N, C-alpha and C positions, 0 to 999 in steps of 0.2 A: 281457139279461144271460145269459152262459153258465153253465149249471149242471153240465155235465160237461166234462172236459178233452178236447181233440182227441186222436185216436189218434196214435201215433208216425208220423213221415213215412216213406213207403216208402224203402227203402235207396237206390234209384236217384235219387230226387228229392233226398234228403239229400246224396248224394255230388255231384250236379251243382251244388247250391248251394255246397257247400264248395269245389269246383273253381273256381267263378266268383269267389268271394271271394279265393281264392289268386291267381287270374290277374290280377285288378285290382291286387292288392298287388305284383305283379311290375312293374307300370308306374308306379304312384304309390308311390314308395319312401318308407319310413319313416313312413307315415300309416295304420297299421292301424285306429286308432280312427275316423278320418274315413271310411275305406272301409266300415267296419262300419255307420256311421250312414247312409251312402248306401244300403246294402242294407236297413237298417231302414225307410227312407222308401219304397223301392220295394215291399217286401213288405207294408207297411201301407197301400198304395194312395194315398200322398200324392205331393207334389211337393217338390223340393229346391232351395233357394236357397243358393248358395255366394258368400260375400262376402269379398273379400280384395284385396290389392294385385295389380297385373298381374305375371305371370311366376312365380307360385308353384304352378301346376299345376291351376288350376280347370278349364280347357278340356281338359287331358289326362285328368283324372278322368272327365269326361263322355264323351270319345271311348273311353276304356277300358271304361266301362260299356256303351256302345253296341255295341262289338265283342264283348263277353262275353255280353250278354243275348239276342242273336239277334233283335232287334226292328228294325222299320223305323225309319230314322234320318234326321232332317233337322236342319240347323243354320241358324239365322237370326242374322245379325250385326245387333244393334240399333244404329241411328244416329238422329241428330236428325231426319232427313228421312224416316224409315220411316213408312209409313202402315198403318192397320189392314188394308186390303185386300191389302197386300204379304204379310201373314201368313195371313189367313183365306182369301183368294181373292176372285174378282170374277165377276159375271155379265156375259157378253159376248153382244151381240145377234148372232144368226145369221140373216142375211138370207134364206137359202133356206128355213129352217124357220119364219121369222117369230117366233122366240121368243128369250128370253134363256137362255143355258145357263151354269150355274155351273161355273167352272174353279177347282178347289180349290188353295189355297196350301200352303206347306210345313207348316202346322199339321196337315195331314192325314197324320199319321205315328203311330208308337207311342212313340218316344223323341224328344222335341224339345229341342234345345240352344238356349236363348235366351241368346245370348252378349252380355254387357255390357248387360243388360236396362235398366239405369237410365241409359243414354245416349239412350234414346228418350223422346219426350214422353209424359206420363201418359195421353193419349188412346190412344196406340198400345200402351202397357203394358196398358191395360185391355182390349184386344182379346182377351186370353187368359182373361178372367174366366170366361165361360160354359164354355169348353172345360175349364178346370181344375176347375171345380166340378161339372159335369154330364156331361163327356165328349161334348159336342156343341156345335155352333155354329148360329146362326140367321142366315140371310142372306135379305133380301127376303121375310121371312115364312115361309121354308122351313127346316126343321130338318134338319141333316146330322149323323149320328152319326159319331163317331171310332172307329177300330178299337181294341178293348181288347187289351192293357193300354195306357193312355195315361199317359205319365210325362214330366213337364217337369223338366229340369235347367236352372236359370237361374244365370248368373253376374252379379255386379255388383261395381263398384269402389266404394271408400269415397267418401262424399258430398263429402269435401273435395277430390277431384280435379276438374279442370276438365271442364265439359261433362256433368255428371251431374245427374239429377233424382231426388228421393226417390220411392220407390214409394208409391202410395196405400195407405192402411190396408187397404182392401178387397182389394187385390192381395196385400199382405204376408200377410194372413190365409189366403190360398189355399195358401201354402207350409206344408206340415206341419212341415218342419225348416229352420232356417237354421244354417249352420256356416261356419267359416273353416278354411283349411288351415294357414296360417302357414309360416314358413321351415322347411326340413328340418333334421334334426340333422346333425352333422358326418359321420357314417358314411354316411347316406343321400345327402347332397350329394356326397360323394366318389364314391359308386357312380354317381350321375347323370353326373358329369363324365367318368367313364371308360367310360360305356356307349355303346351305339350310338345313333344318332339316334332320338328318341322316336317320330317318325312311322313309322320302319321297324319299331320294336317293336310299335306299335299295329296296323300293317298285317299283322303276322304272327300276331295273336291269332285264335283260333277261338271260335265261340259255344259256351258251356257250358250255356246254357239257351235256352228258346224261349218264345213267347207262351203256349202251353198249360201249360207247367211253371210259369211265373210266375203265371198265374191259379190254378193248383192250390196254389201256395205262399201266395197271398193268402187263399184259402179256408181253408187250414190255420191261418193267422194269426188269422183271425176266430174260429176254434174254440179258441184258447188260453184256458184258464180264467182268469177274473178274479173272485176271490172277493168277496163283499159287503164284507169288511173292506178289501180293496184299493181297491174303488170308493169307499169312504168316505174313504180316504187321498187319492185323486185329488180328491174333492170338497172336502176340507179345504184342499188346495193352492190350488184355485180361489178358495175363500172368503178365504184369507189374502192373495191378490193383490188382492182387491177391498177389503180392510179396511186395507191398508198405507197409512200417511199420506203417503208420497212417490209413490204410484202413482195417477195420475189415471184411467186406464182399466185395469181388471183383466182377467183372463182370462175369455173368453166360454164358454158351453156348447160351442161348436164347438171351442174350444181344448181343452176337457176330453175330447171325443171323439178329437181328434188325439193327445192325450197317452196315452189308453188304447190306441189302435190302435198307436202306436209302441212302447209298453211290451210289448204282445203280440208284436210282431215281434222285439223285442230278446230276449224269452224264447225264441222259436222258434229264433233264431240261436244261443242258448246251449244248445239241446238240451233245453229244458224244456217240458212241456205245460201249464204254469201260470205266471202272473205272480207275482213277488215284489216287495216295495217297492224293491229295488235296481234292478229294471228301470225303474220309474217315475223313480227318481232319476237313472239314467244318461241318460235322454232328456229330462228336464224342462228343462234349460238351453237345449236346442236347439229345443224346442217353444214355450217361453214367452218367450224373450228378445226376439224381434222383435214380439211381440204386446202387450207391456206399454207403456202410455202413461204417461210420467213426468210428474209434476206440475211446475208452473212453478218451484217452490222445491226441487226434488229436489237433494240434495247428493251422491248417489252414482250410479254408472252402472248399466246394466241387469245387467251380470255380477254385481256385488255384491248387487243387489236379488234376483236369482234365488237366490244363495247364502243370503241372509237368509231367504227364503221356505222353502227346504229345511230350514234349521236351526231355524226357529221352528215348523215343523209336525211334530208327533210322529207316529211310526208307531203305529197303533192295532191 
């Protein structure tokens, strides 16, 4: 638990972060809230899942982040025939040396775009588990570290579309936030229709941040003050999810840690060295929604359940 607030961000770091957010907003038009959530997830050290219909800008957001953050970038298009070794890499026998040499796959990057992740079989989806949880992969008994910061942005289509498989609960739990983009408003869509090709716009972007700056921002997030009263509020939300009659699986302690980390990042982006309940409330739907297991007789969806939990849990 933090007992003192983090000192203010250095001016150059604060300005670089603000430029990065503005730059992504010039590409993903009319979605400032969603862009902010993406940066919350990045700064909190989590991974982001974007679920929505094809064509609403999921991949565009990931490409804009990659161009803005100055990180090593790889994209993997998930398909039904994709194998775990296609992502992680494979050991190849070298006859001259008489040994197997590991050849890393696209997972060995800093920002990985896992595009349409739920079109791959669950076995392939699960190939990301160790990397997302621990920043490393183990192949043939040898552990290989990933270069920090490691950030996964995954996109998935709704499950009622053909050729999709649900992500295992263990995989879903590794994503700190899940969000949707939705259709743009009228003004944003008009601007898109009259703008240059999005690929040209993204190609013209310049990095506003880099690995060292992102790690410094993550360290600053960890230092954002969370008072005992605020931690009690987070714990009350967790307890409410476990006691709700229509929820079969409530929020785990890991979900509580993710909620607190995201709230700290939200506070930092708001320019505050301490969390307030509004930070927790702003990120709670996106941290909790994909982690709740509904009961067989649930009469309402996850969105309304999350709203109920917020309404029923008083701020102390």
